[in-house]
ZABAMI-481381 format. One line per field, with one value per atom (N, C-alpha, C): residue in one letter; x, y, z. Coordinates in Angstrom, 2 decimals. Example, Ala and Ser with C-alpha at 12.3 -4.5 7.8 and 13.67 -1.06 7.14 Angstrom:
BEGIN
type A|A|A|S|S|S
xx 13.19|12.30|13.20|12.85|13.67|12.90
yy -5.69|-4.50|-3.30|-2.25|-1.06|0.03
zz 7.80|7.80|7.80|7.08|7.14|7.87
//
This chain:
BEGIN
type T|T|T|T|T|T|P|P|P|P|P|P|P|P|P|A|A|A|P|P|P|G|G|G|L|L|L|R|R|R|R|R|R|A|A|A|F|F|F|I|I|I|Q|Q|Q|I|I|I|G|G|G|I|I|I|F|F|F|S|S|S|V|V|V|E|E|E|N|N|N|N|N|N|A|A|A|L|L|L|G|G|G|T|T|T|A|A|A|D|D|D|R|R|R|L|L|L|R|R|R|S|S|S|A|A|A|G|G|G|I|I|I|L|L|L|P|P|P|T|T|T|V|V|V|L|L|L|T|T|T|Q|Q|Q|T|T|T|S|S|S|Q|Q|Q|D|D|D|R|R|R|T|T|T|F|F|F|W|W|W|R|R|R|V|V|V|I|I|I|I|I|I|G|G|G|P|P|P|T|T|T|T|T|T|S|S|S|E|E|E|N|N|N|E|E|E|R|R|R|S|S|S|E|E|E|L|L|L|L|L|L|S|S|S|Q|Q|Q|V|V|V|N|N|N|S|S|S|Q|Q|Q|G|G|G|F|F|F|E|E|E|D|D|D|A|A|A|Y|Y|Y|F|F|F|V|V|V|T|T|T|N|N|N
xx -6.52|-5.65|-4.32|-4.04|-3.14|-1.33|-0.92|0.41|1.57|2.05|3.24|4.24|4.98|6.04|6.95|7.89|8.74|10.19|10.91|11.86|12.88|13.65|14.46|13.74|12.66|12.29|11.88|12.64|12.82|11.74|11.04|10.20|9.29|8.25|7.31|5.97|5.66|4.88|4.99|4.18|4.25|3.22|3.83|3.06|2.63|1.03|0.64|0.63|0.29|0.24|-0.24|0.21|-0.31|-1.12|-2.76|-3.25|-4.29|-3.78|-4.60|-5.94|-6.82|-8.33|-8.49|-9.54|-9.63|-10.63|-11.55|-12.33|-11.12|-9.77|-9.11|-8.38|-8.12|-7.39|-8.60|-9.99|-10.40|-10.85|-10.85|-10.91|-10.03|-8.83|-7.92|-7.90|-8.41|-8.49|-9.46|-10.51|-11.55|-11.32|-10.30|-9.69|-8.91|-7.99|-7.13|-7.70|-8.68|-9.73|-10.15|-10.58|-11.56|-10.58|-9.20|-8.20|-7.86|-8.27|-7.66|-6.72|-6.35|-5.44|-5.89|-5.50|-6.31|-5.36|-5.73|-5.44|-5.79|-4.82|-5.42|-5.52|-6.03|-5.71|-6.16|-4.94|-4.44|-4.92|-5.18|-5.18|-4.00|-3.63|-2.25|-2.60|-2.05|-1.91|0.12|0.40|1.54|1.52|1.68|1.82|0.35|-0.40|-1.76|-2.54|-1.86|-2.68|-3.29|-4.06|-4.64|-4.49|-3.82|-3.68|-3.79|-3.89|-4.38|-3.49|-3.06|-1.58|-2.75|-2.24|-2.85|-1.71|-1.95|-0.49|-1.28|-0.28|-0.76|0.53|0.14|0.68|0.47|1.27|2.56|2.54|4.01|4.06|4.59|5.08|5.27|7.04|6.86|8.59|8.87|10.10|10.56|9.92|9.62|8.81|7.73|7.02|5.28|5.08|6.41|6.86|6.88|7.51|7.87|6.65|5.79|4.82|3.46|3.29|2.53|2.56|4.46|4.62|4.15|4.60|4.27|2.71|1.68|0.59|0.30|0.50|0.32|1.20|1.99|2.36|1.28|1.03|0.01|-1.06|-1.38|-2.80|-2.48|-1.20|-0.97|-0.63|-0.24|0.54|1.98|2.80|4.19|5.05|4.35|5.33|5.35|4.71|4.74|6.00|6.17|7.24|7.44|8.38|8.58|8.35|7.91|8.24|7.91|8.15|8.24|6.81|6.18|4.72|4.13
yy -10.63|-9.41|-9.17|-8.31|-8.66|-8.97|-9.91|-10.29|-9.42|-9.56|-8.39|-8.59|-7.57|-7.80|-8.79|-9.53|-9.89|-9.18|-10.01|-9.48|-9.21|-7.92|-7.70|-7.18|-6.92|-6.58|-5.37|-4.22|-3.01|-2.34|-2.92|-2.01|-2.94|-3.18|-4.21|-4.02|-2.63|-2.26|-1.96|-1.59|-1.32|-0.15|0.70|1.91|2.11|2.41|2.44|3.90|4.77|5.94|6.94|8.36|9.03|10.45|10.52|11.39|12.47|13.37|14.72|14.75|13.91|14.04|12.61|12.34|11.10|10.27|10.70|9.81|8.89|9.68|9.25|7.61|8.14|7.15|6.13|6.05|5.18|4.26|4.88|4.44|3.67|3.87|2.82|1.99|2.17|0.90|-0.12|0.15|-0.45|-1.39|-0.70|-1.33|-2.84|-2.07|-3.17|-4.53|-4.17|-5.52|-6.08|-5.45|-6.44|-7.36|-6.69|-7.78|-8.78|-8.65|-9.77|-9.05|-7.57|-7.15|-6.50|-6.68|-5.63|-4.69|-3.61|-2.19|-1.34|-0.51|0.32|1.69|2.71|3.96|5.14|5.56|6.29|7.81|8.63|9.88|10.58|11.32|12.13|13.47|14.34|15.71|16.23|17.29|17.77|18.82|20.30|21.38|22.05|21.39|21.89|21.73|20.30|19.76|18.41|18.06|16.41|15.76|14.73|13.66|12.38|11.49|9.97|8.74|7.84|7.06|5.66|4.95|3.77|2.98|2.16|0.85|-0.46|-1.28|-2.72|-3.45|-3.84|-4.42|-4.35|-5.29|-5.09|-7.03|-6.90|-8.63|-9.04|-10.45|-10.95|-11.63|-11.58|-12.09|-11.43|-11.35|-10.79|-11.33|-12.86|-13.55|-13.01|-12.74|-12.27|-10.99|-9.50|-8.47|-8.88|-9.44|-9.23|-9.85|-10.89|-11.22|-10.18|-9.74|-8.42|-7.24|-6.97|-6.16|-6.73|-7.72|-8.17|-8.00|-8.34|-8.18|-6.80|-5.92|-4.37|-3.97|-4.29|-4.13|-4.56|-5.52|-6.39|-5.26|-5.04|-4.07|-2.63|-2.31|-1.23|0.03|-0.62|0.57|0.28|0.63|-0.13|1.34|2.07|3.20|2.57|1.55|1.47|0.82|1.06|0.82|0.41|-0.08|-0.56|0.83|0.48|1.39|1.10|1.81|1.10|1.32|2.23|2.18|2.97
zz 12.86|13.17|12.01|11.91|11.09|11.56|10.51|11.28|11.31|12.24|12.55|10.92|10.91|9.79|10.45|9.35|9.39|10.55|11.46|12.00|11.02|10.98|10.32|8.60|8.43|7.41|7.37|6.77|7.28|6.21|5.21|4.31|4.17|5.42|5.10|4.56|3.95|3.41|2.22|1.22|0.15|-0.43|-0.80|-0.69|-2.58|-2.58|-3.64|-4.65|-3.31|-4.05|-2.85|-3.13|-2.32|-3.07|-2.81|-3.33|-2.46|-3.45|-2.67|-2.84|-3.76|-3.50|-2.59|-1.69|-1.37|-1.99|-2.52|-3.92|-4.84|-4.89|-5.89|-4.97|-3.88|-2.90|-2.58|-2.67|-2.43|-3.51|-4.65|-5.79|-6.30|-5.72|-6.35|-5.21|-3.96|-2.84|-3.64|-4.19|-4.36|-5.43|-6.49|-7.61|-7.39|-6.05|-5.65|-5.17|-4.44|-3.52|-4.73|-5.57|-6.76|-7.30|-7.39|-7.67|-6.58|-5.37|-4.49|-3.49|-3.67|-2.86|-1.88|-0.26|0.41|1.00|0.63|0.82|2.01|2.46|3.67|3.35|3.47|3.29|4.59|4.08|5.47|5.35|6.02|6.14|7.02|6.32|6.89|6.51|7.44|6.93|7.38|6.40|6.59|5.77|6.58|6.04|6.02|6.99|7.15|5.49|4.99|3.92|3.97|4.08|4.12|2.68|2.90|1.73|2.54|1.35|1.42|0.91|1.77|1.14|0.88|-0.05|-0.19|-0.06|0.92|1.15|1.30|0.98|1.06|2.54|3.65|4.18|5.66|6.88|6.53|5.77|5.25|4.71|5.72|5.51|6.67|6.21|5.00|4.58|3.22|2.95|1.44|0.22|0.49|-0.67|-0.70|0.37|0.19|-0.46|0.23|-0.19|-1.91|-2.45|-3.90|-4.47|-4.15|-5.13|-4.72|-3.60|-3.64|-4.53|-4.73|-5.68|-6.89|-7.65|-8.73|-9.16|-7.88|-8.23|-8.30|-7.55|-7.87|-9.27|-9.33|-10.74|-11.84|-12.00|-13.05|-12.91|-11.89|-11.84|-12.78|-12.75|-13.67|-12.20|-11.24|-10.32|-10.30|-11.37|-11.36|-10.67|-10.23|-9.30|-7.61|-7.62|-6.40|-5.42|-4.06|-3.58|-2.30|-1.95|-0.44|0.16|1.87|2.63|3.93|4.91|6.18|7.10|6.69|7.25|6.18
//
């Protein structure tokens, strides 16, 4: 099972991107997996539009979160940022 986020860590997830095309989100997730990073693809809807978010986490410490962000950035995802979920 996924460990819970660290107590007090407000933004325990890293968002890689939001995609309007599911295959683009899945391709991004595959690319991350091939680099040893385990993402989650979430299907969401807003204003009758479906979109896909690729996130990583939850992280269990600030150090883990920072290390994962560095790994993600080194894979070319320089716009990734911390989110609450």
